[in-house]
TORTITI-514807 format. One record per residue (C-alpha): x negated, y, z negated. Coordinates in steps of 0.1 Angstrom, whole numbers, plus 2048, in hexadecimal, padded with zeros to 3 digits. Layout:
BEGIN
+-----+-----+-----+
|   x |   y |   z |
+-----+-----+-----+
|   X |   Y |   Z |
...
+-----+-----+-----+
This chain:
BEGIN
+-----+-----+-----+
|   x |   y |   z |
+-----+-----+-----+
| 800 | 800 | 800 |
| 7E4 | 818 | 7F8 |
| 7D7 | 817 | 81C |
| 7FA | 81E | 829 |
| 7FE | 83B | 810 |
| 7DD | 849 | 81B |
| 7E7 | 84A | 83F |
| 808 | 859 | 836 |
| 7F8 | 875 | 822 |
| 7E0 | 87B | 83E |
| 7FE | 884 | 854 |
| 806 | 8A0 | 83C |
| 7E4 | 8AD | 832 |
| 7D1 | 8AA | 852 |
| 7E8 | 8C1 | 866 |
| 7D8 | 8DF | 853 |
| 7B4 | 8D3 | 854 |
| 7B1 | 8BE | 874 |
| 7AF | 8C4 | 899 |
| 7BF | 8A9 | 8AE |
| 7AD | 8A1 | 8CF |
| 7BF | 886 | 8E2 |
| 7DD | 887 | 8F9 |
| 7EA | 875 | 917 |
| 7DC | 87F | 939 |
| 7D1 | 870 | 95A |
| 7AC | 86D | 95F |
| 79D | 87C | 97F |
| 787 | 864 | 992 |
| 776 | 878 | 9AD |
| 755 | 866 | 9A9 |
| 732 | 873 | 9A2 |
| 70F | 867 | 9A5 |
| 708 | 875 | 983 |
| 713 | 861 | 964 |
| 72A | 874 | 94D |
| 72A | 870 | 927 |
| 74A | 87D | 917 |
| 751 | 885 | 8F2 |
| 774 | 88D | 8E5 |
| 77D | 899 | 8C3 |
| 78D | 88C | 8A4 |
| 7AA | 876 | 8B1 |
| 79A | 854 | 8AC |
| 7A4 | 840 | 88E |
| 78A | 839 | 873 |
| 787 | 815 | 867 |
| 778 | 802 | 849 |
| 760 | 7E5 | 84B |
| 77D | 7CD | 84F |
| 789 | 7E0 | 86E |
| 7A7 | 7EE | 85C |
| 7B3 | 812 | 863 |
| 7AB | 829 | 846 |
| 7AF | 84B | 856 |
| 7C5 | 854 | 873 |
| 7D1 | 877 | 87D |
| 7F6 | 879 | 883 |
| 7FD | 88B | 8A5 |
| 81A | 89F | 896 |
| 80B | 8A3 | 873 |
| 81D | 8BA | 85B |
| 836 | 8C5 | 876 |
| 842 | 8A1 | 879 |
| 846 | 89E | 853 |
| 858 | 8C0 | 853 |
| 870 | 8B4 | 86E |
| 878 | 894 | 85B |
| 885 | 8AA | 83E |
| 8A2 | 8B5 | 853 |
| 8A9 | 893 | 863 |
| 8B8 | 872 | 856 |
| 89B | 85C | 84C |
| 8AF | 843 | 838 |
| 8A3 | 828 | 851 |
| 87F | 832 | 84E |
| 86C | 814 | 841 |
| 852 | 82A | 832 |
| 86B | 83F | 81E |
| 866 | 82B | 7FE |
| 840 | 82E | 800 |
| 844 | 853 | 806 |
| 859 | 857 | 7E7 |
| 841 | 842 | 7D2 |
| 824 | 857 | 7DF |
| 833 | 879 | 7D7 |
| 840 | 86D | 7B5 |
| 81F | 85F | 7AB |
| 80C | 87F | 7B3 |
| 826 | 894 | 7A2 |
| 826 | 87F | 782 |
| 800 | 881 | 77F |
| 7FC | 8A5 | 786 |
| 81B | 8B4 | 775 |
| 80C | 8B6 | 752 |
| 7EE | 8C9 | 75F |
| 804 | 8E0 | 774 |
| 819 | 8E8 | 755 |
| 7F9 | 8EF | 742 |
| 7EE | 907 | 75D |
| 810 | 91A | 75D |
| 814 | 91C | 737 |
| 7F0 | 921 | 72D |
| 7E1 | 931 | 74C |
| 7C7 | 914 | 74C |
| 7C6 | 907 | 76F |
| 7A4 | 8F4 | 771 |
| 7B2 | 8D3 | 764 |
| 7CD | 8D4 | 77F |
| 7B4 | 8DB | 79B |
| 79D | 8BF | 78F |
| 7B9 | 8A5 | 78D |
| 7C7 | 8B0 | 7AE |
| 7A5 | 8AB | 7BF |
| 7A3 | 889 | 7AE |
| 7C6 | 87C | 7B6 |
| 7C4 | 886 | 7DB |
| 7A0 | 87C | 7DD |
| 7A9 | 859 | 7D1 |
| 7C2 | 855 | 7EE |
| 7A7 | 860 | 806 |
| 78B | 84D | 7F6 |
| 784 | 836 | 814 |
| 787 | 851 | 82F |
| 777 | 870 | 821 |
| 752 | 875 | 81E |
| 73D | 877 | 7FE |
| 72D | 895 | 7ED |
| 70F | 892 | 806 |
| 725 | 892 | 825 |
| 71F | 86D | 82A |
| 73A | 854 | 834 |
| 743 | 837 | 81D |
| 730 | 817 | 826 |
| 741 | 803 | 841 |
| 758 | 81F | 84D |
| 758 | 82F | 86F |
| 765 | 827 | 892 |
| 773 | 804 | 899 |
| 75D | 7E6 | 8A2 |
| 76F | 7E7 | 8C4 |
| 763 | 80B | 8CA |
| 740 | 802 | 8BF |
| 73F | 7E5 | 8D7 |
| 74D | 7FB | 8F3 |
| 730 | 814 | 8ED |
| 716 | 7F8 | 8EE |
| 726 | 7E8 | 90D |
| 729 | 808 | 920 |
| 706 | 814 | 918 |
| 6F7 | 7F4 | 925 |
| 709 | 7F4 | 947 |
| 707 | 807 | 967 |
| 72C | 80F | 96C |
| 729 | 820 | 98D |
| 746 | 817 | 9A4 |
| 74C | 81C | 9C9 |
| 752 | 841 | 9C3 |
| 737 | 846 | 9AA |
| 73C | 84C | 984 |
| 75C | 859 | 976 |
| 763 | 870 | 959 |
| 767 | 855 | 93F |
| 74E | 83A | 94A |
| 739 | 842 | 92B |
| 750 | 850 | 911 |
| 73D | 852 | 8F0 |
| 751 | 847 | 8D1 |
| 744 | 854 | 8B0 |
| 74D | 85B | 88C |
| 75A | 87E | 890 |
| 75A | 884 | 86A |
| 734 | 887 | 86A |
| 71C | 8A4 | 86D |
| 71B | 8AD | 892 |
| 6F5 | 8AE | 890 |
| 6F5 | 88A | 884 |
| 70D | 87F | 8A0 |
| 6F6 | 892 | 8B9 |
| 6D9 | 87A | 8B0 |
| 6F0 | 85C | 8B7 |
| 6FB | 86C | 8D7 |
| 6D7 | 871 | 8E2 |
| 6D0 | 84C | 8DE |
| 6F0 | 844 | 8F2 |
| 6E6 | 85B | 90E |
| 6C4 | 84B | 910 |
| 6D4 | 829 | 914 |
| 6EC | 836 | 92F |
| 6CF | 845 | 942 |
| 6BC | 824 | 941 |
| 6DA | 810 | 94B |
| 6E3 | 827 | 968 |
| 6BE | 82F | 972 |
| 6C8 | 854 | 970 |
| 6B1 | 871 | 966 |
| 6CE | 884 | 957 |
| 6F3 | 882 | 94D |
| 70F | 89A | 94B |
| 71E | 8A0 | 928 |
| 743 | 8A9 | 925 |
| 753 | 8B1 | 904 |
| 775 | 8BB | 8F5 |
| 780 | 8C9 | 8D4 |
| 768 | 8BE | 8B8 |
| 752 | 8AE | 8D3 |
| 747 | 8D2 | 8DC |
| 737 | 8D6 | 8BA |
| 723 | 8B6 | 8C1 |
| 719 | 8C4 | 8E3 |
| 70A | 8E4 | 8D3 |
| 6F9 | 8CE | 8B8 |
| 6EA | 8B9 | 8D4 |
| 6DD | 8D8 | 8E6 |
| 6CE | 8E4 | 8C6 |
| 6BB | 8C4 | 8C1 |
| 6B3 | 8B9 | 8E4 |
| 6BA | 8D5 | 8FD |
| 6C4 | 8CB | 920 |
| 6A7 | 8B4 | 92B |
| 6C0 | 898 | 92F |
| 6DE | 8AC | 93B |
| 6E7 | 8B8 | 95E |
| 707 | 8C8 | 953 |
| 71C | 8CF | 934 |
| 741 | 8D5 | 92F |
| 755 | 8E3 | 911 |
| 77A | 8DF | 911 |
| 78E | 8F1 | 8F5 |
| 76E | 8F9 | 8E3 |
| 76C | 8FE | 8BD |
| 748 | 90A | 8BC |
| 751 | 92D | 8B1 |
| 76A | 922 | 897 |
| 78E | 917 | 896 |
| 7A1 | 933 | 885 |
| 7BC | 91E | 874 |
| 7A1 | 908 | 864 |
| 788 | 924 | 85E |
| 79F | 93E | 84F |
| 7B4 | 927 | 83A |
| 795 | 917 | 829 |
| 785 | 939 | 823 |
| 7A2 | 948 | 80F |
| 7B3 | 959 | 82C |
| 7D1 | 943 | 82B |
| 7F1 | 953 | 837 |
| 812 | 943 | 840 |
| 828 | 957 | 857 |
| 84B | 94A | 85C |
| 84F | 958 | 87F |
| 82F | 948 | 889 |
| 83A | 927 | 87A |
| 85A | 929 | 88E |
| 847 | 92F | 8AE |
| 830 | 911 | 8A9 |
| 84E | 8FB | 8A3 |
| 85D | 908 | 8C3 |
| 83C | 901 | 8D5 |
| 839 | 8DD | 8C9 |
| 85D | 8D6 | 8D2 |
| 858 | 8E5 | 8F5 |
| 83B | 8CE | 8FC |
| 84D | 8AF | 8EF |
| 837 | 8AA | 8D0 |
| 858 | 8A3 | 8BD |
| 87B | 8B1 | 8BC |
| 880 | 8CB | 8A1 |
| 8A4 | 8CC | 895 |
| 8B5 | 8ED | 89C |
| 8C0 | 8F1 | 878 |
| 89B | 8F0 | 86D |
| 890 | 90B | 885 |
| 8AF | 920 | 87D |
| 8A7 | 91E | 858 |
| 884 | 929 | 85D |
| 88F | 946 | 872 |
| 8A8 | 951 | 858 |
| 88E | 950 | 83C |
| 877 | 965 | 852 |
| 891 | 97F | 85F |
| 8A3 | 983 | 83E |
| 883 | 98D | 82C |
| 888 | 972 | 812 |
| 867 | 961 | 819 |
| 853 | 981 | 818 |
| 861 | 98B | 7F7 |
| 85A | 96A | 7E7 |
| 837 | 969 | 7F5 |
| 82F | 98B | 7E6 |
| 83C | 980 | 7C5 |
| 828 | 960 | 7C5 |
| 808 | 971 | 7D0 |
| 80A | 98A | 7B4 |
| 80D | 96F | 799 |
| 7FA | 950 | 7A2 |
| 7EB | 953 | 7C4 |
| 7C9 | 95E | 7BA |
| 7C5 | 943 | 7A0 |
| 7D7 | 926 | 7AF |
| 7D2 | 927 | 7D5 |
| 7AC | 928 | 7D4 |
| 7AB | 90B | 7BB |
| 7C4 | 8F6 | 7CF |
| 7B2 | 8FE | 7F0 |
| 791 | 8F2 | 7E2 |
| 7A0 | 8D3 | 7D2 |
| 7B2 | 8C9 | 7F2 |
| 794 | 8D1 | 808 |
| 77B | 8BC | 7F3 |
| 794 | 89F | 7EE |
| 79C | 89C | 813 |
| 78B | 8A7 | 833 |
| 774 | 8C4 | 829 |
| 75B | 8AA | 81D |
| 757 | 8A4 | 842 |
| 73C | 8BB | 852 |
| 74F | 8B9 | 874 |
| 769 | 8D1 | 867 |
| 750 | 8E8 | 856 |
| 742 | 8EC | 87A |
| 763 | 8FC | 883 |
| 75F | 918 | 869 |
| 757 | 938 | 87B |
| 739 | 94E | 873 |
| 74F | 96A | 864 |
| 761 | 952 | 84C |
| 743 | 93B | 843 |
| 737 | 94C | 823 |
| 75A | 951 | 816 |
| 762 | 92C | 81D |
| 744 | 920 | 80A |
| 74D | 936 | 7ED |
| 772 | 92C | 7EE |
| 76B | 906 | 7EF |
| 74B | 902 | 7DB |
| 74B | 921 | 7C4 |
| 72E | 938 | 7BC |
| 70A | 92F | 7C0 |
| 700 | 918 | 7A3 |
| 723 | 90B | 79D |
| 729 | 8E7 | 794 |
| 739 | 8E1 | 7B6 |
| 71B | 8F0 | 7C8 |
| 705 | 8D8 | 7B5 |
| 71C | 8BA | 7BA |
| 71F | 8C0 | 7DF |
| 6FC | 8CB | 7E6 |
| 6F6 | 8B0 | 800 |
| 716 | 8B9 | 813 |
| 70E | 8DF | 811 |
| 6EB | 8D8 | 81F |
| 6FA | 8C8 | 83E |
| 714 | 8E4 | 842 |
| 6F9 | 8FF | 83F |
| 6E2 | 8EE | 858 |
| 6FD | 8EC | 872 |
| 708 | 910 | 86C |
| 6E5 | 91E | 86E |
| 6D6 | 909 | 88A |
| 6F5 | 904 | 8A0 |
| 713 | 91A | 899 |
| 700 | 93B | 896 |
| 6EC | 933 | 8B5 |
| 709 | 926 | 8CB |
| 706 | 941 | 8E5 |
| 6E1 | 93E | 8E7 |
| 6E2 | 918 | 8EA |
| 6FB | 91A | 907 |
| 6E7 | 935 | 918 |
| 6C7 | 921 | 916 |
| 6DA | 903 | 925 |
| 6E5 | 917 | 943 |
| 6C2 | 927 | 947 |
| 6B3 | 904 | 948 |
| 6C9 | 8FB | 965 |
| 6E6 | 8E8 | 955 |
| 708 | 8EE | 965 |
| 722 | 8FB | 94D |
| 748 | 8FA | 94B |
| 75C | 90A | 92F |
| 781 | 903 | 92E |
| 79A | 914 | 917 |
| 7C0 | 912 | 911 |
| 7DA | 929 | 904 |
| 7FF | 933 | 903 |
| 807 | 925 | 8E1 |
| 80B | 931 | 8BD |
| 7EC | 92A | 8A8 |
| 7F3 | 914 | 889 |
| 802 | 92F | 873 |
| 7EE | 92B | 853 |
| 7D4 | 945 | 85C |
| 7D5 | 96B | 85A |
| 7D0 | 96F | 880 |
| 7EF | 95D | 88A |
| 7F5 | 975 | 8A8 |
| 7D7 | 968 | 8BB |
| 7D9 | 95C | 8DF |
| 7D1 | 937 | 8D9 |
| 7D6 | 912 | 8E1 |
| 7E5 | 90C | 8BE |
| 7C3 | 904 | 8AE |
| 7AA | 91D | 8BB |
| 7AC | 940 | 8CA |
| 7A2 | 947 | 8EE |
| 788 | 960 | 8E1 |
| 776 | 944 | 8CF |
| 77B | 927 | 8E7 |
| 770 | 93D | 905 |
| 751 | 94B | 8F4 |
| 75D | 96F | 8F4 |
| 77C | 976 | 90A |
| 78F | 995 | 900 |
| 7B4 | 98F | 8FA |
| 7D4 | 9A0 | 8F0 |
| 7EA | 992 | 8D5 |
| 806 | 97A | 8DC |
| 81E | 998 | 8D8 |
| 810 | 9AD | 8F3 |
| 7F8 | 9B0 | 911 |
| 7D7 | 9C2 | 917 |
| 7DF | 9E7 | 91B |
| 7E2 | 9F7 | 93D |
| 7C5 | A0E | 934 |
| 7AF | 9F1 | 92B |
| 7B7 | 9DF | 94B |
| 7B2 | 9FE | 960 |
| 78F | A02 | 951 |
| 786 | 9DE | 959 |
| 792 | 9E2 | 97C |
| 77E | A02 | 980 |
| 75F | 9EF | 975 |
| 765 | 9D4 | 990 |
| 771 | 9BA | 977 |
| 796 | 9B9 | 97E |
| 794 | 995 | 98B |
| 78D | 98A | 967 |
| 7AF | 997 | 95A |
| 7C8 | 97B | 957 |
| 7E9 | 980 | 96B |
| 7FC | 980 | 94A |
| 7E5 | 99C | 93E |
| 7DB | 98B | 91E |
| 7B7 | 982 | 926 |
| 798 | 994 | 932 |
| 77F | 979 | 93B |
| 764 | 992 | 944 |
| 759 | 994 | 920 |
| 753 | 96E | 91E |
| 72F | 962 | 91A |
| 732 | 951 | 93C |
| 74F | 962 | 94D |
| 74B | 950 | 96F |
| 74B | 92D | 961 |
| 767 | 930 | 947 |
| 78A | 924 | 950 |
| 7AC | 92A | 93E |
| 7CB | 914 | 93F |
| 7EB | 923 | 932 |
| 806 | 90C | 923 |
| 7EE | 8F0 | 91C |
| 7EA | 8E8 | 8F7 |
| 7C8 | 8E1 | 8E6 |
| 7D0 | 8BC | 8E4 |
| 7D7 | 8B8 | 909 |
| 7BD | 8B2 | 924 |
| 7CD | 8BA | 945 |
| 7C2 | 8A9 | 965 |
| 7B8 | 8CB | 974 |
| 7A1 | 8D3 | 956 |
| 791 | 8B1 | 958 |
| 78B | 8B5 | 97D |
| 77B | 8D7 | 979 |
| 765 | 8CC | 95D |
| 75B | 8AC | 970 |
| 754 | 8BF | 990 |
| 73F | 8DB | 980 |
| 72A | 8C4 | 96A |
| 720 | 8AD | 987 |
| 71C | 8C7 | 9A3 |
| 6FA | 8CE | 9B3 |
| 6FD | 8F2 | 9A8 |
| 710 | 908 | 98F |
| 734 | 90B | 99C |
| 749 | 929 | 992 |
| 76E | 932 | 990 |
| 76B | 93D | 9B5 |
| 762 | 91A | 9C0 |
| 784 | 90A | 9B8 |
| 7A7 | 90D | 9C7 |
| 7B4 | 910 | 9A4 |
| 7AD | 933 | 997 |
| 79B | 93D | 977 |
| 7BE | 93F | 967 |
| 7D5 | 922 | 96A |
| 7F8 | 918 | 95E |
| 801 | 8F4 | 954 |
| 824 | 8E6 | 95A |
| 82D | 8CD | 93E |
| 84A | 8BE | 951 |
| 839 | 8B9 | 972 |
| 817 | 8B4 | 962 |
| 807 | 8CA | 97C |
| 7F0 | 8E8 | 97B |
| 7F3 | 907 | 991 |
| 7E1 | 928 | 995 |
| 7EF | 942 | 97E |
| 803 | 95E | 98E |
| 818 | 97A | 981 |
| 837 | 965 | 98A |
| 82E | 945 | 977 |
| 81A | 952 | 959 |
| 837 | 957 | 941 |
| 835 | 935 | 930 |
| 839 | 93D | 90B |
| 853 | 928 | 8FA |
| 85E | 945 | 8E4 |
| 866 | 969 | 8EC |
| 84D | 984 | 8E4 |
| 864 | 9A2 | 8E3 |
| 865 | 9BB | 8C6 |
| 87E | 9A6 | 8B2 |
| 864 | 98B | 8AE |
| 84B | 9A3 | 89F |
| 84C | 9AF | 87B |
| 868 | 9C7 | 877 |
| 85D | 9EB | 872 |
| 87E | 9FB | 867 |
| 89C | 9F3 | 851 |
| 8B5 | 9F3 | 86E |
| 8A1 | 9D9 | 882 |
| 89D | 9C3 | 863 |
| 8C2 | 9C3 | 85C |
| 8CB | 9BC | 880 |
| 8B3 | 99F | 884 |
| 8BD | 991 | 862 |
| 8E2 | 990 | 86B |
| 8DB | 981 | 88D |
| 8C6 | 966 | 87E |
| 8E1 | 95F | 864 |
| 8FC | 95A | 87E |
| 8E5 | 942 | 891 |
| 8DE | 930 | 871 |
| 903 | 92B | 86A |
| 908 | 91C | 88C |
| 8EA | 905 | 887 |
| 8F7 | 8FB | 864 |
| 919 | 8F2 | 872 |
| 90A | 8DC | 88D |
| 8F2 | 8CC | 874 |
| 90E | 8C3 | 85C |
| 925 | 8B7 | 878 |
| 909 | 8A0 | 885 |
| 904 | 891 | 862 |
| 929 | 88B | 85D |
| 92B | 879 | 87E |
| 912 | 85F | 873 |
+-----+-----+-----+
């Protein structure tokens, strides 16, 4: 039962601290004479020495759990285990919670929270040195696949395809540690294929391993590199939440629920979304939030954040690699406390790994990529957007792919917010400078400020977790070409739009670029006057009444 409960709890906790990386797509097999090694992110299950799953990220995560609250789960075979799990945690922690509320003594609560949650994650989380428990990692089948692939020349009639040599790895580990393993794998692939170089394509957390690899080994063995949905500059929803910049915005939460429903992640009941909208528009949530913040926020949220972080996935260096430079010092302080604290001493080994990656890789990301390009390696950077970022961070109005902003994933693009577009004055100035072609047709992105503006592509209406066929084709083609290809070398433009229903990608135009699954008019932005607040509150209330009627009617019909 404990393993089942661990997996269940993972579905709840990992939504706020994990970045999914796998989704269905059709591989492109255009063929190349260069072997391609590919690294994905954190979607692969983690196993113990008996090949039993101990850690698996739920695709829907917290949103799926939230949806189930409003649905009939009486037939859910896991409902009894869920009840036992929540009851057990509540019973253990309740005395310490009461002690904190009555005596303003919260440390025992934080300590026991970390212990109780940590026990559930004991097999899957890493230790105080950032090392995995003995015998845990990828499955024996994946290890065998790595060994088999690296020992064979898998060149077909059309050459090598994108996934001939996918590298499976324990994504929990320090990216620098994984990079050493990757180097050995690449050496084996080169030997098996009699090749001087390989192309290295990456997505999500795999992009952190790519930068770590460049830091250690440069591009001597690489003819081309690709980064899809890069997290090298930090994933805001991870970075800000773990550094004390946590902020829950109800409008933003409503938007991300609308997004996930639109791309068929799961069906969000209308009553649930209507309830969220009412809480937001009526001002109830804002009032309660202010009250809570004034009384217990400063003391409780920091302690709970640290406890949850160190009892779950922030013992994993991979996620610390997603903390941005501007949040890094705050995150260390928030999770481990001041220099010389007990937590700093206890987690000294983990902190050493975190610091090394931050100083040798994260802070030098631009330099590492520039050196790679200067050495002759082809480069493709592919970004996504058109979705609400996970709304637990302060900057919830960023143009993003749900997990990372376009500014970070593109290495420097200038963007508007989700509410507006780049100003006419700004666009006119870029056009006057001869850089008008870098402005997206929806006027939300200026690619001219990217580190590599001519080899950075953007796909709107494609989530972080989806690799579209067009993106794979562009990455593949650029990495294996005999020269550096640019956005001008493809029929698809620098800015593209993905159609979820048709599963096709087209050049973005002024006519097809309006793909947001929510409106961005003034009524969706924070109200600035009393009249607007009253109006939006009343409209939301009427919609909620209709949703409530339909919800009750559906329940009575069962």
